[in-house]
C-alpha positions in Angstrom: 0.0 0.0 0.0 1.4 3.5 -0.9 2.6 5.6 2.0 1.8 9.3 2.5 4.2 10.4 -0.3 1.7 9.3 -2.9 0.0 12.6 -2.5 3.1 14.7 -3.3 4.1 16.5 -6.5 7.8 15.8 -6.3 8.9 12.9 -8.6 11.6 12.1 -6.0 9.1 11.7 -3.3 6.8 9.7 -5.6 9.7 7.3 -6.3 9.4 6.3 -2.6 5.6 6.2 -2.3 5.6 2.4 -2.5 8.4 1.8 0.0 7.5 -0.3 3.1 8.9 2.7 5.1 6.1 4.7 6.6 7.4 7.9 5.0 6.0 11.4 5.7 6.6 14.5 3.8 8.0 17.4 5.9 5.1 19.0 7.7 3.1 19.4 10.9 1.7 15.9 10.8 5.1 14.2 11.1 6.6 16.8 13.5 3.6 16.6 15.8 3.6 12.8 15.8 7.3 12.7 16.8 6.5 14.8 19.8 3.5 12.8 20.8 5.3 9.5 20.6 8.7 10.9 21.8 10.3 9.4 18.8 13.3 10.8 17.0 13.0 11.9 13.4 14.9 10.2 10.6 15.2 12.7 7.8 16.4 11.6 4.4 17.1 14.3 1.8 17.8 13.6 -1.9 16.6 14.3 -5.4 15.4 12.2 -8.3 18.5 12.3 -10.5 20.8 11.3 -7.6 22.6 8.0 -8.2 23.5 7.2 -4.6 20.0 8.1 -3.5 18.7 5.4 -5.8 21.3 2.9 -4.4 20.3 3.6 -0.8 16.6 3.3 -1.7 17.1 -0.1 -3.4 19.3 -1.4 -0.6 17.5 -0.2 2.5 14.2 1.7 1.9 12.8 -1.1 -0.2 13.9 -3.8 2.2 11.1 -4.9 4.5 13.4 -5.7 7.5 15.2 -2.3 7.4 11.8 -0.6 6.9 10.4 -2.3 10.0 13.3 -1.0 12.1 12.8 2.5 10.7 9.1 2.4 11.4 9.6 1.0 14.9 12.2 3.5 16.1 11.6 6.7 14.1 9.1 9.0 12.4 10.5 9.0 8.9 10.6 12.1 6.7 11.5 12.3 3.0 12.5 15.6 1.5 13.3 16.6 -2.1 16.2 19.0 -1.7 15.1 20.7 -5.0 11.7 21.6 -3.6 12.9 22.4 -0.1 16.4 23.9 -0.4 15.8 25.7 2.9 15.7 22.4 4.8 18.6 21.1 2.8 20.8 24.1 3.6 20.1 23.9 7.3 20.9 20.2 7.6 23.9 20.3 5.2 25.3 23.0 7.5 24.6 20.9 10.6 26.2 17.9 8.9 29.3 19.9 8.2 29.5 21.2 11.8 28.8 17.8 13.4 30.9 15.6 11.2 33.6 18.0 10.0 33.0 16.6 6.6 31.4 17.9 3.4 27.8 16.9 2.7 26.0 15.7 -0.3 23.1 13.5 -1.2 21.6 11.4 0.1 21.8 13.3 3.3 20.7 11.2 6.3 20.0 13.2 9.5 18.7 12.0 12.9 16.7 14.7 14.7 15.0 15.3 18.0 11.2 16.0 17.7 12.2 19.7 17.9 14.0 19.3 14.6 17.5 19.5 16.2 20.0 17.3 14.5 22.2 15.0 16.7 23.7 12.6 14.2 24.3 13.0 10.5 25.7 11.1 7.5 25.2 10.8 3.8 24.9 7.3 2.1 24.8 4.3 4.5 25.0 0.8 3.0 22.6 -1.9 4.2 25.6 -4.1 5.3 28.9 -2.6 6.7 31.3 -1.6 4.0 33.3 1.4 2.7 34.3 1.9 6.4 30.6 2.7 7.1 28.2 0.9 9.5 25.3 -1.1 8.2 22.2 1.0 8.2 20.1 -1.5 10.2 22.6 -1.6 13.0 23.0 2.2 12.9 19.2 2.7 13.3 19.0 0.7 16.5 22.1 2.4 18.1 20.9 5.9 17.2 17.4 5.2 18.6 19.0 3.9 21.9 21.3 6.9 22.1 18.3 9.3 21.7 16.4 7.7 24.6 19.3 7.1 26.9 21.4 10.2 26.5 18.9 13.1 26.4 20.9 15.4 28.7 23.9 15.0 26.5 21.8 15.6 23.5 20.4 18.8 24.9 23.9 20.2 25.6 25.1 19.2 22.1 22.1 20.8 20.5 22.6 24.1 22.2 26.2 24.2 21.1 25.2 23.3 17.5 22.5 26.0 17.3 25.0 28.6 18.6 27.5 27.4 15.9 24.8 27.6 13.2 23.9 31.1 14.3 27.5 32.2 13.8 27.3 31.2 10.1 25.2 34.3 9.6 27.8 37.1 8.9 27.9 40.3 11.0 27.3 43.4 8.9 30.0 46.0 8.5 29.4 49.8 8.8 31.4 50.3 5.6 32.5 48.4 2.5 36.2 47.8 2.9 36.5 45.1 0.2 38.1 46.8 -2.8 40.3 46.1 -5.8 42.8 44.2 -3.7 40.0 41.9 -2.7 39.2 41.3 -6.4 42.9 40.6 -7.1 43.1 38.2 -4.2 40.1 36.3 -5.5 41.8 35.9 -8.9 45.1 34.8 -7.2 43.2 32.1 -5.2 41.4 30.8 -8.3 44.6 30.7 -10.2 46.3 28.7 -7.4 43.7 26.0 -7.7 43.5 26.0 -11.6 44.5 23.0 -13.6 46.5 24.5 -16.5 46.9 21.2 -18.2 43.3 20.1 -18.5 41.4 23.3 -17.5 39.1 23.7 -14.5 39.7 23.9 -10.8 41.3 21.3 -8.6 41.6 17.6 -9.6 39.0 14.9 -9.9 36.0 15.3 -9.5 35.7 18.5 -11.6 32.7 20.7 -11.6 31.7 23.5 -14.1 31.9 26.3 -11.5 29.8 28.7 -13.5 30.2 31.7 -11.2 34.0 31.3 -11.1 34.1 31.2 -14.9 31.9 34.3 -15.1 34.2 36.1 -12.7 37.2 35.2 -14.9 35.5 36.4 -18.1 34.8 39.7 -16.4 38.3 40.0 -15.3 39.4 39.3 -18.8 37.4 42.3 -20.0 39.3 44.4 -17.6 42.6 43.4 -19.2 43.5 40.3 -17.3 44.9 38.1 -20.0 45.6 35.2 -17.7 42.0 35.2 -16.6 40.9 35.1 -20.3 43.2 32.2 -21.0 41.9 30.2 -18.0 38.3 30.8 -18.8 38.6 29.9 -22.5 40.7 26.8 -21.7 38.1 25.6 -19.3 35.2 26.2 -21.6 37.1 24.6 -24.5 38.0 21.6 -22.4 34.5 21.0 -21.2 33.1 21.4 -24.8 35.6 18.8 -26.0 35.1 16.4 -23.0 32.7 13.8 -22.1 31.0 16.0 -19.6 29.4 17.5 -22.7 27.1 15.1 -24.6 28.8 14.9 -27.9 25.9 13.0 -29.5 22.8 14.7 -28.1 23.9 18.0 -26.6 23.7 19.3 -23.0 26.1 19.0 -20.1 26.2 16.4 -17.4 26.6 17.4 -13.7 30.4 16.9 -13.3 33.4 14.9 -14.5 34.7 12.1 -12.3 38.2 12.5 -13.8 40.5 15.5 -14.2 40.3 15.4 -18.0 36.5 16.1 -18.3 36.2 12.7 -20.0 33.8 10.6 -18.0 30.9 12.4 -16.3 28.5 11.6 -13.6 25.7 11.3 -16.1 22.8 13.1 -14.6 21.9 16.3 -16.5 20.6 19.2 -14.4 18.7 22.2 -15.8 20.6 24.7 -13.6 24.0 23.7 -15.1 22.8 23.9 -18.7 21.1 27.2 -18.2 24.2 28.8 -16.7 26.6 27.2 -19.2 24.5 28.4 -22.1 25.1 32.0 -21.1 28.8 31.4 -20.4 29.4 29.9 -23.8 27.7 33.0 -25.3 30.2 35.1 -23.4 33.1 32.9 -24.4 32.0 33.2 -28.1 32.0 37.0 -27.8 35.6 37.0 -26.6 36.8 34.2 -28.9 35.1 34.9 -32.3 37.7 37.4 -33.5 40.9 36.0 -31.9 40.1 32.2 -31.8 37.7 31.4 -34.6 38.0 27.6 -34.3 37.2 27.8 -30.6 34.3 30.2 -31.3 32.9 27.8 -33.8 33.0 25.0 -31.2 31.3 27.3 -28.6 28.6 28.2 -31.2 27.9 24.4 -31.8 27.7 23.8 -28.0 25.1 26.6 -27.7 23.0 25.3 -30.6 23.1 21.7 -29.5 22.4 22.6 -25.8 19.3 24.6 -26.9 18.2 21.7 -29.1 18.5 19.4 -26.1 16.6 21.8 -23.8 13.8 22.1 -26.3 13.7 18.4 -27.1 14.1 16.7 -23.7 13.4 19.4 -21.1 10.7 21.6 -22.5 7.1 21.4 -21.2 4.2 21.9 -23.6 3.2 25.0 -21.6 6.6 26.6 -22.1 8.6 26.0 -18.9 11.5 23.7 -18.4 11.8 20.4 -16.4 14.4 19.9 -13.7 16.7 17.0 -14.5 17.5 13.7 -16.2 18.7 10.7 -14.2 22.2 9.3 -14.5 20.8 5.8 -14.6 18.7 3.9 -17.0 17.8 0.2 -16.7 19.4 0.3 -13.3 22.9 1.2 -14.6 24.6 4.6 -14.5 25.5 5.8 -18.0 24.0 2.9 -19.9 22.0 5.3 -22.2 25.2 7.1 -23.2 28.0 4.6 -23.7 28.9 2.4 -26.7 30.5 -0.7 -27.9 32.8 -0.4 -30.9 30.8 -3.2 -32.6 27.7 -1.0 -32.5 29.6 1.8 -34.1 30.8 -0.4 -37.0 27.3 -1.8 -37.5 25.6 1.6 -37.6 28.1 3.5 -39.7 29.6 3.3 -43.1 33.4 2.4 -43.2 34.2 6.1 -43.9 32.0 7.3 -41.1 33.4 4.7 -38.7 37.0 5.8 -39.4 36.0 9.4 -38.6 34.1 8.3 -35.4 37.1 6.2 -34.2 39.5 9.1 -34.8 37.4 12.1 -33.7 35.3 10.6 -30.8 37.9 8.6 -29.1 36.5 5.1 -30.0 39.9 3.9 -31.3 41.4 4.4 -27.8 41.1 1.8 -25.0 37.7 1.6 -23.3 37.2 4.7 -21.1 34.1 3.7 -19.2 34.6 1.1 -16.5 37.0 -0.9 -18.7 34.4 -2.3 -21.1 32.7 0.5 -22.9 33.3 3.8 -24.7 31.9 7.3 -23.9 32.3 9.8 -26.7 34.5 12.8 -26.3 36.1 15.1 -28.9 39.5 13.5 -29.3 40.3 15.7 -32.3 38.4 18.2 -34.4 37.1 16.8 -37.8 39.0 18.2 -40.8 37.1 20.2 -43.4 37.0 17.1 -45.6 35.5 15.1 -42.7 32.9 17.5 -41.4 30.0 16.1 -43.5 30.9 12.6 -42.4 31.2 13.8 -38.8 27.7 15.3 -38.9 26.3 12.3 -40.6 27.7 9.8 -38.1 26.6 11.9 -35.1 23.0 11.9 -36.6 23.1 8.1 -37.0 24.4 7.6 -33.5 21.8 9.9 -32.0 19.0 8.1 -33.9 20.2 4.8 -32.6 20.6 6.0 -29.1 17.0 7.4 -29.1 15.8 3.9 -29.4 17.3 2.9 -26.1 15.6 3.1 -22.7 15.9 6.8 -21.7 16.9 7.9 -18.3 14.1 9.0 -16.0 13.1 12.7 -16.1 12.2 14.9 -13.1 9.3 16.8 -14.7 8.6 19.3 -12.0 9.2 23.0 -12.8 11.4 25.0 -10.4 11.2 28.8 -10.5 14.9 29.4 -9.7 16.2 26.9 -12.2 13.9 28.1 -14.9 15.1 31.6 -14.2 18.8 30.5 -14.8 17.7 29.0 -18.1 15.7 32.0 -19.1 18.8 34.1 -18.6 21.0 31.7 -20.6 18.5 31.4 -23.5 18.1 35.2 -23.6 21.8 35.9 -23.6 22.7 33.2 -26.2 19.7 34.3 -28.3 20.8 37.9 -28.5 24.5 37.1 -29.0 23.8 34.6 -31.8 20.8 36.5 -33.2 18.4 33.6 -32.6 15.0 35.1 -32.0 13.4 31.7 -31.5 15.7 31.2 -28.4 14.6 34.5 -27.0 11.0 33.6 -27.7 11.5 30.4 -25.7 12.8 32.4 -22.8 9.8 34.8 -23.0 7.4 31.8 -23.0 9.1 30.5 -19.8 8.7 33.9 -18.1 5.1 33.9 -19.1 4.5 30.5 -17.6 6.0 31.6 -14.3 4.0 34.8 -14.3 0.8 32.9 -15.0 1.3 29.8 -12.9 3.8 30.6 -10.1 2.9 34.1 -9.3 -0.1 34.1 -6.9 -1.4 36.9 -4.7 1.7 39.0 -5.5 4.1 36.3 -4.3 6.2 33.7 -6.1 5.8 30.0 -5.6 8.8 27.7 -5.8 7.6 24.7 -7.8 4.9 23.4 -10.1 3.9 20.0 -11.4 0.8 18.8 -13.2 -0.9 22.1 -12.7 -0.3 22.3 -9.0 2.0 25.1 -7.9 3.0 25.3 -4.2 5.7 26.1 -1.6 6.8 29.7 -0.8 9.5 30.8 -3.1 13.0 31.4 -1.8 15.6 34.2 -2.2 17.1 32.4 -5.2 13.7 32.4 -7.0 13.3 36.1 -6.7 16.9 37.1 -7.3 17.5 34.8 -10.3 14.2 35.7 -11.9 14.9 39.5 -11.5 18.3 39.0 -13.0 16.9 36.9 -15.9 14.3 39.6 -16.7 17.0 42.2 -16.9 18.9 40.0 -19.4 15.7 39.1 -21.3 14.7 42.8 -21.7 18.1 43.4 -23.4 17.1 40.7 -26.0 13.6 42.1 -26.5 11.9 44.7 -24.3 8.4 43.9 -23.3 6.8 46.5 -20.9 5.2 43.6 -18.9 8.6 42.2 -18.1 9.8 45.6 -16.8 6.7 45.9 -14.6 7.2 42.3 -13.3 10.9 43.1 -12.6 9.9 46.1 -10.5 7.3 44.1 -8.6 9.7 41.3 -7.9 12.3 43.8 -6.6 9.8 45.3 -4.3 8.7 42.0 -2.8 12.4 40.9 -2.5 13.0 44.0 -0.3 9.8 43.6 1.7 9.9 39.9 2.3 13.6 38.9 2.4 15.8 41.8 3.5 17.5 41.4 6.9 17.5 44.3 9.4 21.3 44.7 9.0 21.4 44.3 5.2 21.5 41.4 2.9 18.8 38.8 2.4 17.7 35.7 4.2 17.2 32.6 2.1 13.6 32.4 3.4 10.9 35.1 3.5 9.6 36.8 6.7 6.4 34.8 6.4 8.1 31.4 5.8 7.6 28.4 8.1 9.7 28.8 11.3 12.7 26.4 11.2 15.6 26.0 13.6 17.9 28.3 11.6 17.4 31.0 9.0 20.3 31.0 6.5 21.8 34.1 5.1 24.8 33.1 3.0 27.2 34.7 0.6 29.0 31.8 -1.0 28.4 30.5 -4.5 27.9 26.8 -5.2 26.6 24.9 -8.2 24.1 27.8 -8.5 25.1 31.4 -7.8 24.5 32.9 -4.4 21.2 34.7 -4.1 22.7 37.6 -2.2 25.3 38.3 -4.9 22.7 38.0 -7.7 20.2 40.2 -5.8 22.8 42.9 -5.2 23.9 42.8 -8.9 20.3 42.9 -10.2 19.1 45.6 -7.8 21.9 47.8 -8.8 21.2 47.4 -12.5 17.5 48.0 -12.0 18.1 51.0 -9.8 20.4 52.6 -12.3 18.0 51.8 -15.2 15.0 53.4 -13.4 16.8 56.0 -11.3 15.3 54.3 -8.2 17.6 54.8 -5.2 15.8 52.3 -2.9 17.2 49.4 -5.0 20.7 50.9 -5.0 20.6 51.4 -1.3 19.5 47.8 -0.7 22.4 46.5 -2.9 24.8 48.7 -0.9 23.5 47.3 2.4 24.0 43.8 1.0 27.6 44.4 0.2 28.1 45.8 3.7 26.5 42.8 5.2 28.9 40.5 3.4 32.0 42.7 3.5 33.9 40.5 5.9 32.9 37.4 3.9 34.4 39.0 0.7 37.6 40.0 2.5 38.2 36.7 4.2 37.3 34.3 1.4 36.9 36.3 -1.9 37.3 33.3 -4.3 34.2 31.7 -2.7 31.9 34.5 -3.5 32.4 35.7 -7.1 28.8 36.8 -7.5 29.2 39.3 -4.6 32.5 40.4 -6.1 30.9 41.1 -9.4 28.3 43.2 -7.6 31.1 45.0 -5.8 32.7 45.9 -9.1 29.5 47.4 -10.4 29.0 49.2 -7.1 32.4 50.9 -7.5 31.8 51.6 -11.2 28.1 51.6 -12.2 27.1 49.8 -15.4 26.9 51.7 -18.6 23.3 52.1 -19.8 22.6 52.3 -23.5 19.1 53.1 -24.7 18.6 52.6 -28.4 15.6 54.1 -30.2 14.7 54.4 -33.9 13.2 52.5 -36.8 13.2 48.7 -36.1 15.1 47.5 -39.1 18.0 50.0 -38.7 18.1 49.5 -34.9 18.5 45.7 -35.5 21.8 46.3 -37.2 23.1 48.3 -34.2 22.0 45.5 -31.9 23.8 42.9 -33.9 27.1 44.8 -33.7 26.7 45.5 -30.0 25.8 41.9 -29.2 28.9 40.5 -30.9 31.0 42.3 -28.3 31.6 41.1 -24.7 30.5 44.1 -22.7 29.6 42.8 -19.3 29.3 46.3 -17.8 26.7 47.4 -20.4 23.0 47.2 -20.1 21.4 47.9 -23.5 17.7 48.3 -24.1 16.3 48.8 -27.6 13.0 50.8 -27.6 10.7 50.0 -30.5 8.6 52.9 -31.7 5.5 50.9 -30.9 6.3 50.6 -27.2 4.2 52.5 -24.8 3.8 53.1 -21.0 7.6 53.1 -20.4 9.1 54.9 -17.4 10.3 58.5 -18.2 13.9 57.5 -17.5 13.8 55.4 -20.7 12.0 57.8 -23.1 14.2 60.9 -23.2 15.0 60.6 -26.9 12.6 60.5 -29.9 14.7 60.4 -33.0 13.7 59.8 -36.6 16.9 57.8 -37.3 18.6 55.4 -34.8 20.1 57.2 -31.8 21.8 55.9 -28.7 21.6 57.5 -25.3 24.6 56.5 -23.1 24.8 57.0 -19.3 27.5 56.0 -16.8 26.0 56.3 -13.3 24.5 59.8 -13.1 26.5 61.1 -16.1 24.8 61.0 -19.5 26.4 61.8 -22.8 24.6 63.6 -25.7 22.6 61.3 -28.0 24.9 59.4 -30.4 23.7 59.1 -34.0 26.2 56.7 -35.5 27.1 53.1 -34.7 30.8 53.9 -34.9 30.4 56.7 -32.4 28.5 54.4 -30.0 31.2 51.7 -30.2 33.8 54.3 -29.5 31.9 55.6 -26.5 31.8 52.1 -25.0 
C-alpha cells in the first residue's frame, strides 16, 4: 500500500511512495507525531536524479526488515532538496558542523522531535562496507542513544545551534572590500586552476559557472591570464565527455580531471548557466580564436536543441533534470561498444568516429565501454561525415531506454535557463531562443505568481511552496537579461514588482537577504549566505540585479538595498573572496556603475546596431532597444525621440549627448 508520499508532487518523493517505510513529507503531521510519541525523526534528503539516492533506496528503503526497524524507532521524513532547499541548507550546515565533513546526497539526519540534529551522514550501506556501518545496526544504536542520553543531546544541540547562528555574517558599517579583494580572488582561483586540463582542482571536476563568469569579467578588464583560463576551461568542457557529444547538453560533473567521464545526470541549472557562459566565451573568442568560437557556437546550438527536445514542457517551462541511470545502470544510455559503431556507420564514417570521438582508444568507461569525447576536431573534408555519423548515433541512441526525467518546474532553475537562453539568443541572433525564454517567463507569471508572491515549484498544474531568495533574485536577473534581448513592458513591470517583494519579504535588518521570507515556516535556523555553489549565491545576484534595475530606473531604494547587502557580506568577501564571485561582481558594479545604453529608432535599422553590440563582450553594459511601438515606459527610458537610430549612453549619473552613429556608439563604449 502506498505511503503518504503518494499525494506529493515531487517525482523524487513519488519514487518512494511504495516503499515499506512509513514515509511522511516534511510538515506538521510528522513533527507533531514525533513529539506525541517521543520518537526521534529520521530525515532523508535527496533528489530524483541522484545515483546514490537510488542505491540507498534499493538497498534499504525497499527492504522490509530495514523498513520495519525504521518504522519502529523513528518518524521517517523524506525531503526533495530541490523543492525544499531551505531544509537542505540547514541540515547540510549541521552535517558539516557535526561531522567536520562535506555533505552531499543522500543526506541522512537524525533529529529530535524539535528538529534539532544530533547525528548525520550521507549514504549508508545496508551491510557494513566502505568503512561505514550497516544501516540497520546504525538505526538501533541511534534510537537507543536518543532515549538514553537526552541530557547530553540537549547540551550538544545548544552548542550546535550557537555554531549555526555564527554562520550568519555580521554586517560592516562600511565596504572595505576593494580592488585588492578582487585581485586576491583571482590569485586564489589561479592557485587551484589545472593549467593542463582546464578547470579547478583535480577529480572530480565541476563546471563552477560563477567562477568562470568572474574570470571572463576580469578578462574584459585586461587580465589576459583570466581570459586564457576561462577559454581553456570552456574549451576543455566542450571537447570532453561532460558534454554530450551526441545529443547536446552538459552532465553534472566529471569524475576524472580530463573532463572525459561524467556523472551522467543532467541538471537544468547547469545547462542554463553554461548556455550563457558559452555565449560570453563566443563573444571573446570569435575574432581571436575562430576555431574555438565555432565550437562554442555548436555547443550553444546543441544545448538549446537538447533543452527544447528533452526538457521543455508543452506549456513553455523547463523540467528539472534527467537521471544518471537507465535500466538500473549509470551511463547505460550514453556509452557504446565499438561493434555497435561499426554496424551503424559506413566504413568512412566509422573511421572518422574512431578518430574524432575517441573510439579507437582503450575503453574509457569502467574498462568495457566507450563514452564519446572530442578526441580531435574533424577536418574540413571530414565535417560532413562527422555530422552524418553523429546523426546516426543519435537516432540509434534514441531507441534505447531513456533515463528518467524529473518533470517538476522550479522557478529558480527556470530563471537561470531564461537568462541563458536570452543571452545566447541575442548574442547569436536567434529570435526563437529569445521567444522560448519569454514563454518560460510567461509560464512563471501565469502559474507561479499568486497573490503578489512567487511560488517555488509546479507540477501537473499544482503550484505550491513559498519561493526562496534564489527564486526572486534569479528571476529578477533573468528579466534584466531578457529585456536586453527584446523589451516587453510587462517584463519591466514584473521586474519592479519582484524587486519590491524581494526587499519587503527577504531583506535582513542589518542588510543582505535571508534565504527564506519573513512569512516562511519557522525552522531551527534562518540561513543568510554569501558563497556561490553549483548555482550562484542569491545575495550576490540580488545585489547585482538591484543595482542594475536601480540605475536603469533611477530608483535609489534598489541601489541602497544593494549597498546594504555588500556591507552585510563585507567581511565574507575579505576573508574568502574566491568563494563569493557573485558578490565580487556586484562589488565591481557598485564601484563603477554599469553603462546604460538606450537605443531608439526604426526597427530595421536598430536591429543592425543591436547585432554589432551583441557581438562584443560588454559585461558592464545594459542595453535596451525601444521599439517605436512601445508605450507606457518609465520617463527614464523615453528621453530621446529620433527619426533615425540614436543611442543614449549613461554612466552612473552622467549621461552623454545622444549618439547618432554606430561607430560613435562603439567608441563611447
